DOBADREN-727929 format. One line per field, with one value per residue (C-alpha): residue number from 1; residue in three letters; x, y, z. Coordinates in pm, 1 decimal, always signed. Example, Ala and Ser with C-alpha at 12.3 -4.5 7.8 and 13.67 -1.06 7.14 Angstrom:
residues 2
pos <- 1 2
code <- ALA SER
c1 <- +1230.0 +1367.0
c2 <- -450.0 -106.0
c3 <- +780.0 +714.0
This chain:
residues 401
pos <- 1 2 3 4 5 6 7 8 9 10 11 12 13 14 15 16 17 18 19 20 21 22 23 24 25 26 27 28 29 30 31 32 33 34 35 36 37 38 39 40 41 42 43 44 45 46 47 48 49 50 51 52 53 54 55 56 57 58 59 60 61 62 63 64 65 66 67 68 69 70 71 72 73 74 75 76 77 78 79 80 81 82 83 84 85 86 87 88 89 90 91 92 93 94 95 96 97 98 99 100 101 102 103 104 105 106 107 108 109 110 111 112 113 114 115 116 117 118 119 120 121 122 123 124 125 126 127 128 129 130 131 132 133 134 135 136 137 138 139 140 141 142 143 144 145 146 147 148 149 150 151 152 153 154 155 156 157 158 159 160 161 162 163 164 165 166 167 168 169 170 171 172 173 174 175 176 177 178 179 180 181 182 183 184 185 186 187 188 189 190 191 192 193 194 195 196 197 198 199 200 201 202 203 204 205 206 207 208 209 210 211 212 213 214 215 216 217 218 219 220 221 222 223 224 225 226 227 228 229 230 231 232 233 234 235 236 237 238 239 240 241 242 243 244 245 246 247 248 249 250 251 252 253 254 255 256 257 258 259 260 261 262 263 264 265 266 267 268 269 270 271 272 273 274 275 276 277 278 279 280 281 282 283 284 285 286 287 288 289 290 291 292 293 294 295 296 297 298 299 300 301 302 303 304 305 306 307 308 309 310 311 312 313 314 315 316 317 318 319 320 321 322 323 324 325 326 327 328 329 330 331 332 333 334 335 336 337 338 339 340 341 342 343 344 345 346 347 348 349 350 351 352 353 354 355 356 357 358 359 360 361 362 363 364 365 366 367 368 369 370 371 372 373 374 375 376 377 378 379 380 381 382 383 384 385 386 387 388 389 390 391 392 393 394 395 396 397 398 399 400 401
code <- UNK UNK UNK UNK UNK UNK UNK UNK UNK UNK UNK UNK UNK UNK UNK UNK UNK UNK UNK UNK UNK UNK UNK UNK UNK UNK UNK UNK UNK UNK UNK UNK UNK UNK UNK UNK UNK UNK UNK UNK UNK UNK UNK UNK UNK UNK UNK UNK UNK UNK UNK UNK UNK UNK UNK UNK UNK UNK UNK UNK UNK UNK UNK UNK UNK UNK UNK UNK UNK UNK UNK UNK UNK UNK UNK UNK UNK UNK UNK UNK UNK UNK UNK UNK UNK UNK UNK UNK UNK UNK UNK UNK UNK UNK UNK UNK UNK UNK UNK UNK UNK UNK UNK UNK UNK UNK UNK UNK UNK UNK UNK UNK UNK UNK UNK UNK UNK UNK UNK UNK UNK UNK UNK UNK UNK UNK UNK UNK UNK UNK UNK UNK UNK UNK UNK UNK UNK UNK UNK UNK UNK UNK UNK UNK UNK UNK UNK UNK UNK UNK UNK UNK UNK UNK UNK UNK UNK UNK UNK UNK UNK UNK UNK UNK UNK UNK UNK UNK UNK UNK UNK UNK UNK UNK UNK UNK UNK UNK UNK UNK UNK UNK UNK UNK UNK UNK UNK UNK UNK UNK UNK UNK UNK UNK UNK UNK UNK UNK UNK UNK UNK UNK UNK UNK UNK UNK UNK UNK UNK UNK UNK UNK UNK UNK UNK UNK UNK UNK UNK UNK UNK UNK UNK UNK UNK UNK UNK UNK UNK UNK UNK UNK UNK UNK UNK UNK UNK UNK UNK UNK UNK UNK UNK UNK UNK UNK UNK UNK UNK UNK UNK UNK UNK UNK UNK UNK UNK UNK UNK UNK UNK UNK UNK UNK UNK UNK UNK UNK UNK UNK UNK UNK UNK UNK UNK UNK UNK UNK UNK UNK UNK UNK UNK UNK UNK UNK UNK UNK UNK UNK UNK UNK UNK UNK UNK UNK UNK UNK UNK UNK UNK UNK UNK UNK UNK UNK UNK UNK UNK UNK UNK UNK UNK UNK UNK UNK UNK UNK UNK UNK UNK UNK UNK UNK UNK UNK UNK UNK UNK UNK UNK UNK UNK UNK UNK UNK UNK UNK UNK UNK UNK UNK UNK UNK UNK UNK UNK UNK UNK UNK UNK UNK UNK UNK UNK UNK UNK UNK UNK UNK UNK UNK UNK UNK UNK UNK UNK UNK UNK UNK UNK UNK UNK UNK UNK UNK UNK UNK UNK UNK UNK UNK UNK UNK UNK UNK UNK UNK UNK UNK UNK UNK UNK UNK UNK UNK UNK UNK UNK UNK UNK
c1 <- +0.1 +162.1 +13.0 -53.3 -41.4 +292.7 +562.7 +816.2 -1161.4 -1178.7 -1558.0 -1491.9 -1413.1 -1246.2 -1515.8 -3414.3 -3602.0 -3744.5 -3517.8 -3630.0 -3525.2 -3744.9 -3602.4 -3665.0 -3681.0 -3347.1 -3295.8 -3027.0 -2954.8 -2707.9 -2504.8 -2520.6 -2209.8 -1893.2 -1563.7 -1291.2 -1176.6 -1489.5 -1558.6 -1885.9 -1848.9 -1896.2 -1716.8 -1606.7 -1874.8 -2046.9 -2008.5 -1674.6 -1592.1 -1955.7 -1944.4 -2287.6 -2277.3 -2524.0 -2711.3 -2561.1 -2250.5 -2003.6 -1871.3 -1629.0 -1305.7 -1201.1 -883.3 -759.2 -815.4 -723.4 -985.5 -824.8 -1094.9 -1021.8 -1111.3 -1423.4 -1293.4 -923.6 -984.5 -909.0 -934.9 -730.5 -816.9 -557.2 -319.1 -305.7 -273.9 +14.5 +161.4 +97.7 +324.1 +654.0 +650.2 +977.1 +1334.9 +1456.3 +1274.0 +1486.0 +1514.0 +1162.8 +1032.4 +1258.7 +1180.9 +855.2 +679.0 +955.7 +827.7 +474.4 +431.7 +347.0 +82.7 +158.4 +37.7 -334.9 -434.8 -218.9 -513.6 -786.5 -886.1 -850.1 -1094.9 -1345.0 -1278.6 -1435.4 -1332.5 -1132.0 -1331.0 -1386.1 -1436.9 -1713.6 -1481.4 -1095.4 -925.4 -570.7 -528.6 -691.3 -910.2 -750.2 -994.5 -883.3 -994.0 -960.5 -968.7 -911.0 -641.1 -523.3 -145.3 +131.4 +279.8 +520.3 +281.7 +318.0 +89.1 -146.3 -269.1 -271.4 -255.9 -504.0 -710.2 -1005.2 -1210.0 -1510.9 -1437.4 -1432.8 -1417.6 -1390.4 -1211.4 -1176.0 -928.1 -1098.4 -864.2 -869.7 -725.4 -942.5 -1211.4 -1239.1 -1498.3 -1480.7 -1785.1 -1837.3 -2030.2 -2127.5 -1972.9 -2289.1 -2420.6 -2542.5 -2421.2 -2238.2 -1937.0 -1738.7 -1726.3 -1912.8 -2277.2 -2473.9 -2276.6 -2153.5 -1969.9 -1668.3 -1704.2 -1483.4 -1157.6 -1218.1 -1294.0 -977.0 -821.9 -735.7 -801.7 -1152.6 -1306.8 -1126.0 -1413.3 -1644.7 -1623.8 -1553.8 -1841.8 -2069.8 -1989.6 -1884.6 -1622.4 -1224.2 -988.5 -682.8 -483.9 -580.0 -477.9 -513.8 -433.1 -408.9 -581.9 -267.1 -55.2 -415.4 -394.0 -57.1 -165.6 -434.3 -264.1 +72.5 -188.1 -262.2 -590.7 -932.7 -1246.4 -1584.6 -1895.0 -2182.8 -2566.7 -2656.5 -2464.6 -2397.2 -2156.1 -1956.5 -1718.3 -1577.9 -1607.4 -1886.5 -1913.7 -2152.0 -2322.2 -2100.5 -1749.3 -1558.3 -1210.4 -1095.2 -760.9 -640.5 -811.9 -1110.7 -1152.4 -1088.7 -1414.3 -1589.6 -1581.2 -1628.8 -1992.9 -2293.8 -2525.2 -2709.6 -2666.5 -3057.0 -2865.3 -2609.8 -2422.9 -2520.7 -2455.1 -2083.0 -2022.4 -2089.9 -1871.1 -1554.9 -1609.8 -1669.0 -1340.4 -1109.3 -1325.1 -1192.2 -855.7 -786.1 -918.2 -679.0 -368.1 -447.7 -564.8 -181.3 +145.7 +241.6 +321.2 +592.1 +757.0 +979.2 +1005.5 +694.0 +564.1 +861.1 +743.8 +354.1 +450.4 +669.2 +319.4 +50.6 +319.6 +404.1 +23.9 +21.6 -15.4 -88.6 -113.3 +233.1 +197.5 +240.2 +587.0 +739.6 +771.0 +418.3 +333.7 +471.8 +375.8 +17.9 +65.6 +206.5 -82.6 -346.5 -204.3 -485.2 -714.4 -825.4 -1106.1 -1369.7 -1284.8 -1344.6 -1678.8 -1794.3 -2108.8 -2266.6 -2391.8 -2761.2 -2954.2 -3340.0 -3235.8 -3179.1 -3345.4 -3190.4 -3014.7 -3033.5 -2843.1 -2738.9 -2815.3 -2733.1 -2806.5 -2988.2 -2889.2 -3060.6 -2962.4 -3140.4 -2941.2 -2673.5 -2627.3 -2667.7 -2403.5 -2134.4 -2238.3 -2112.3 -1848.9 -1713.1 -1751.3 -1584.3 -1870.6 -2029.0 -1893.1 -2086.9 -2376.7 -2388.4 -2684.2 -2840.0 -2722.5 -2785.9 -2937.4 -2658.7 -2382.9 -2232.7 -2360.4 -2223.4 -2282.6 -2334.4 -2504.3
c2 <- +42.4 +351.2 +644.8 +931.6 +1190.7 +1364.7 +1154.1 +1296.0 +846.8 +480.5 +303.6 -18.8 -275.6 -658.2 -812.9 -2818.8 -2600.5 -2621.3 -2435.6 -2108.9 -1871.6 -1606.1 -1295.1 -1163.0 -769.6 -651.5 -682.5 -851.2 -1185.5 -1361.4 -1716.6 -1920.6 -1924.2 -1801.4 -1786.1 -1945.2 -1607.8 -1604.5 -1314.0 -1346.1 -1532.4 -1861.0 -2146.4 -2245.0 -2379.2 -2467.7 -2095.4 -2108.4 -1998.3 -1898.5 -2220.9 -2423.9 -2750.4 -2871.6 -3167.6 -3342.6 -3123.5 -3297.5 -3204.2 -2893.1 -2985.6 -2677.6 -2564.1 -2714.1 -2348.1 -2248.6 -2179.3 -1873.8 -1583.0 -1353.4 -956.6 -1029.3 -742.2 -777.4 -446.1 -357.3 -41.2 +127.2 +514.7 +340.0 +203.5 +523.5 +706.3 +503.6 +579.3 +933.2 +989.1 +864.5 +1153.1 +1460.1 +1350.7 +1053.6 +866.7 +546.1 +487.8 +527.8 +317.9 +61.1 +78.2 +110.9 -16.0 -296.7 -424.3 -475.2 -826.0 -990.3 -1196.6 -1421.1 -1494.9 -1354.2 -1188.9 -1491.0 -1741.8 -1512.6 -1454.5 -1081.2 -1135.5 -1220.4 -916.1 -559.7 -263.8 -19.1 +237.4 +512.1 +821.3 +1093.8 +1391.0 +1401.1 +1409.5 +1322.3 +1028.8 +709.0 +582.7 +256.0 +23.8 -212.1 -511.2 -589.1 -901.0 -988.8 -1211.2 -1337.4 -1455.6 -1261.7 -1628.3 -1572.8 -1637.5 -1799.5 -1873.8 -1622.0 -1815.4 -1636.3 -1945.0 -1947.9 -1664.6 -1575.8 -1333.3 -1254.3 -905.2 -749.7 -439.7 -262.3 +57.8 +328.7 +622.7 +850.1 +931.4 +1370.9 +1190.9 +1392.2 +1171.8 +809.5 +529.7 +151.4 -50.6 -326.3 -714.1 -887.5 -1119.6 -1396.5 -1256.6 -1533.4 -1463.8 -1664.5 -1760.0 -1853.4 -2281.1 -2329.6 -2189.7 -2008.1 -2007.6 -1728.2 -1480.1 -1568.5 -1944.6 -1797.4 -1784.5 -2177.6 -2292.3 -2090.2 -1836.6 -1441.7 -1507.8 -1656.2 -1394.0 -1135.3 -1294.7 -1329.2 -962.2 -881.0 -1057.6 -958.6 -530.2 -515.2 -349.0 -393.6 -441.8 -317.0 -479.9 -719.8 -619.2 -813.9 -671.6 -866.3 -832.1 -875.2 -625.5 -337.2 -374.0 -356.6 +45.6 +86.6 +53.3 +229.2 +536.0 +510.0 +446.5 +548.3 +708.5 +537.2 +687.5 +401.0 +559.1 +218.7 +0.9 -247.6 -601.5 -823.0 -1097.5 -950.6 -553.6 -330.4 -51.7 +244.4 +500.3 +781.1 +823.1 +554.7 +520.9 +180.7 -12.0 -271.8 -584.9 -401.2 -219.4 -588.6 -703.9 -393.0 -462.5 -848.0 -767.2 -867.8 -1046.8 -763.7 -519.4 -457.4 -503.6 -860.3 -877.0 -558.0 -324.1 -542.1 -415.9 -44.7 -91.5 -210.9 +79.2 +326.4 +193.8 +282.1 +646.7 +657.8 +489.0 +782.8 +1049.7 +973.0 +937.9 +1305.0 +1423.9 +1365.7 +1491.3 +1135.8 +1330.2 +1537.1 +1284.0 +1107.7 +869.2 +805.3 +848.1 +552.7 +273.6 +324.5 +359.6 -17.7 -124.9 -48.9 -154.5 -517.1 -611.7 -528.3 -781.8 -643.7 -849.2 -881.8 -596.8 -335.0 -239.3 -44.2 +223.1 +174.4 +263.5 +534.3 +699.3 +652.2 +735.7 +1065.2 +1117.4 +1087.1 +1308.9 +1589.4 +1249.8 +1374.2 +1158.4 +1379.1 +1284.8 +917.3 +765.3 +435.7 +238.2 -164.8 -248.0 -236.7 -572.6 -706.5 -906.9 -1233.9 -1563.7 -1956.1 -2165.5 -2503.0 -2476.7 -2161.2 -1810.5 -1589.4 -1208.6 -1115.6 -864.5 -581.1 -605.3 -314.0 -62.1 -263.1 -221.2 +178.8 +209.6 -47.3 +215.6 +508.0 +350.7 +245.4 +622.3 +711.9 +967.5 +747.3 +1044.0 +1322.3 +1067.1 +985.1 +1101.8 +792.2 +585.7 +762.9 +392.2 +282.2 +473.6 +507.4 +667.9 +921.8 +701.2 +343.7 +63.9
c3 <- +22.1 -90.9 +62.5 -234.3 +54.9 +174.9 +404.0 +542.2 +4194.8 +4113.6 +4129.2 +4080.2 +4333.6 +4274.9 +4453.8 +2426.8 +2229.2 +1875.4 +1596.3 +1504.1 +1223.3 +1302.4 +1379.2 +1697.9 +1824.5 +1920.5 +2297.6 +2367.5 +2286.9 +2495.3 +2549.0 +2877.4 +3035.3 +3189.8 +3167.8 +3317.5 +3441.3 +3593.6 +3409.2 +3212.2 +2849.1 +2640.1 +2739.2 +2408.0 +2341.4 +2037.9 +1964.8 +1998.6 +1660.4 +1574.7 +1399.8 +1318.7 +1233.8 +922.0 +877.5 +600.0 +516.7 +764.7 +1123.8 +1195.5 +1346.7 +1538.4 +1656.7 +2003.3 +2211.4 +2586.9 +2811.7 +2898.7 +2797.0 +2537.1 +2583.3 +2401.9 +2114.9 +2189.9 +2147.7 +1821.8 +1635.1 +1382.5 +1634.4 +1794.4 +1572.2 +1301.2 +1594.0 +1722.2 +1412.3 +1327.4 +1687.7 +1488.5 +1299.8 +1277.6 +1304.6 +1263.6 +1044.5 +990.3 +1362.3 +1417.2 +1176.8 +1248.7 +1658.9 +1620.8 +1264.1 +1317.1 +1682.7 +1523.7 +1351.3 +1012.8 +944.1 +617.7 +249.0 +404.9 +13.3 -205.6 -181.0 -298.3 -688.6 -790.3 -1052.1 -751.6 -528.6 -533.5 -693.7 -495.9 -323.9 -591.2 -317.5 -457.8 -409.3 -498.2 -211.7 -322.1 -146.9 -187.1 +121.0 +318.8 +426.0 +728.3 +864.2 +1205.6 +1430.8 +1743.7 +1851.4 +2218.5 +2182.7 +1897.5 +1905.9 +1517.2 +1281.0 +917.0 +588.3 +670.4 +1018.2 +1354.2 +1615.3 +1873.5 +1743.4 +1705.6 +1533.1 +1767.8 +1741.1 +1303.8 +1260.2 +924.1 +986.7 +729.6 +698.1 +502.8 +177.7 +335.9 +621.1 +794.2 +948.1 +996.2 +1052.7 +1231.5 +1175.2 +1411.9 +1249.0 +1548.8 +1577.4 +1518.5 +1166.4 +987.1 +643.7 +303.6 +336.7 +61.2 +5.2 +315.5 +278.3 +569.2 +886.1 +1173.8 +1003.2 +1324.2 +1101.0 +849.4 +1076.0 +1186.6 +814.5 +699.8 +852.4 +774.6 +438.2 +424.5 +634.4 +406.3 +130.3 +329.7 +438.3 +101.6 -26.4 +216.4 +205.6 -175.2 -2.0 -56.0 +169.7 +203.9 +476.5 +774.9 +1148.7 +1481.3 +1795.3 +2093.1 +2417.6 +2689.7 +2491.4 +2513.7 +2859.8 +2945.8 +2720.7 +2956.5 +3307.0 +3077.2 +3062.1 +3389.7 +3337.3 +3101.9 +3146.7 +3125.0 +3235.1 +3299.0 +3299.0 +3525.4 +3790.9 +3651.9 +3724.2 +3596.5 +3784.7 +4107.5 +3926.1 +3974.2 +3743.9 +3957.9 +3769.4 +3706.8 +3599.1 +3670.4 +3613.5 +3502.5 +3531.8 +3278.9 +3481.3 +3523.8 +3169.5 +3092.6 +3274.6 +3131.2 +2790.0 +2844.6 +3001.6 +2829.0 +3040.1 +3278.9 +2992.5 +2831.4 +2560.8 +2558.3 +2292.8 +2103.8 +2381.5 +2449.5 +2131.1 +2204.2 +2537.7 +2304.7 +2112.8 +2371.6 +2534.7 +2241.8 +2232.0 +2573.9 +2525.0 +2198.7 +2426.8 +2666.3 +2473.4 +2339.7 +2683.2 +2845.2 +2803.0 +2642.1 +2343.4 +2553.7 +2802.5 +2555.7 +2782.1 +2861.2 +2470.2 +2382.3 +2633.5 +2524.7 +2110.1 +2187.0 +2441.6 +2173.8 +1877.3 +2021.8 +2044.4 +1656.7 +1368.7 +1002.7 +668.1 +518.6 +254.2 +425.3 +540.9 +746.3 +582.2 +459.0 +826.8 +862.4 +611.3 +658.9 +1010.4 +871.5 +647.1 +939.2 +1143.2 +1156.3 +1300.2 +1677.2 +1848.0 +1803.9 +1397.4 +1441.0 +1372.2 +1530.6 +1409.6 +1450.5 +1097.2 +1050.1 +1222.6 +1209.9 +1530.5 +1656.7 +1583.9 +1616.4 +1349.8 +1492.8 +1859.4 +1798.9 +1811.0 +1553.9 +1465.8 +1137.8 +950.2 +828.7 +417.3 +261.7 +548.4 +532.0 +147.5 +201.5 +465.9 +277.0 -32.8 +118.3 +281.7 -85.3 -236.3 +90.3 +183.9 +524.0 +739.7 +525.4 +576.6 +918.1 +975.1 +838.3 +1075.6 +1439.3 +1520.1 +1488.6 +1608.7 +1956.8 +2191.0 +2392.3 +2687.3 +2603.0 +2839.2
């Protein structure tokens, strides 16, 4: 990828139904189970990878996983990655590129197995902005083990986000696609979207999302949960506002402002039981955490303290893995071109949904294909920011539940 722009008071305390496919109103869908770490979450049951066994389709062998829960979103967002890259400007570009860009793992050959003729066309901006829009597919990961041939061992795509850096390099949009969305997976029929990763790793997930949205993905990125926990603590915690008191495991989040350290943030973004919207509210909490962390980065003296900045950059970049077509120079160039993006310039959405239902024994999410296609169309023309008012129901509120 070559950019055409210029280059160079804490509140929380540890303390067999018949199958149906009709959609239910979106009030919050939940799966039973609590994670082995004491936080609410799936126990890697039949929803472990989102795979649904179909009659006559054979069985799906699932990769071995640890029962240790990941941070549900694994907190992936280009807002963080773009910010980090935007900081490494000024003097000593080669040193900065090697020190920070070289700290980012690469995922190999994620685009190699995709037929070029089957892919969507590149974005066609409605206005000439001087640079091409850049679209990332970001997923959750609970490991930074060595990656080869497009495989990210033990990673799961529970959090799937399309992130667009607009061609004007002044705006960005992040769209979460619910992990249980019922979609067509190339070569595998209908299934949950996060089953694509289980069936074919990042490559098949990219194909699935491109087929669903009609938006061409330029790059793939994954961020590790453990790394961003460290970033939260390096920042001295982040602040979120909770509208009503809720609890997850040993942590309670009281109504009003809450200051979260890394462990508390993990519980905050992992909660879904006890929230009116269930998994949908959890997605909003994931996004709200990212927004809060992005805001914290800009609101303190991280940029003026070289030692603190270096530690923070190393922590963030060590949590990141990107596809191997994105070299260090490309990362630096992209970051430099996006240096003007601020928290208020990043808009968060959830893909429009009709509701939830059952496919066999699995709870799934049915996407609103009509509204979705309008959203994807604006993304394709790089005009979602200008038309965000059409998606107020899908936008992240100021104070999510």
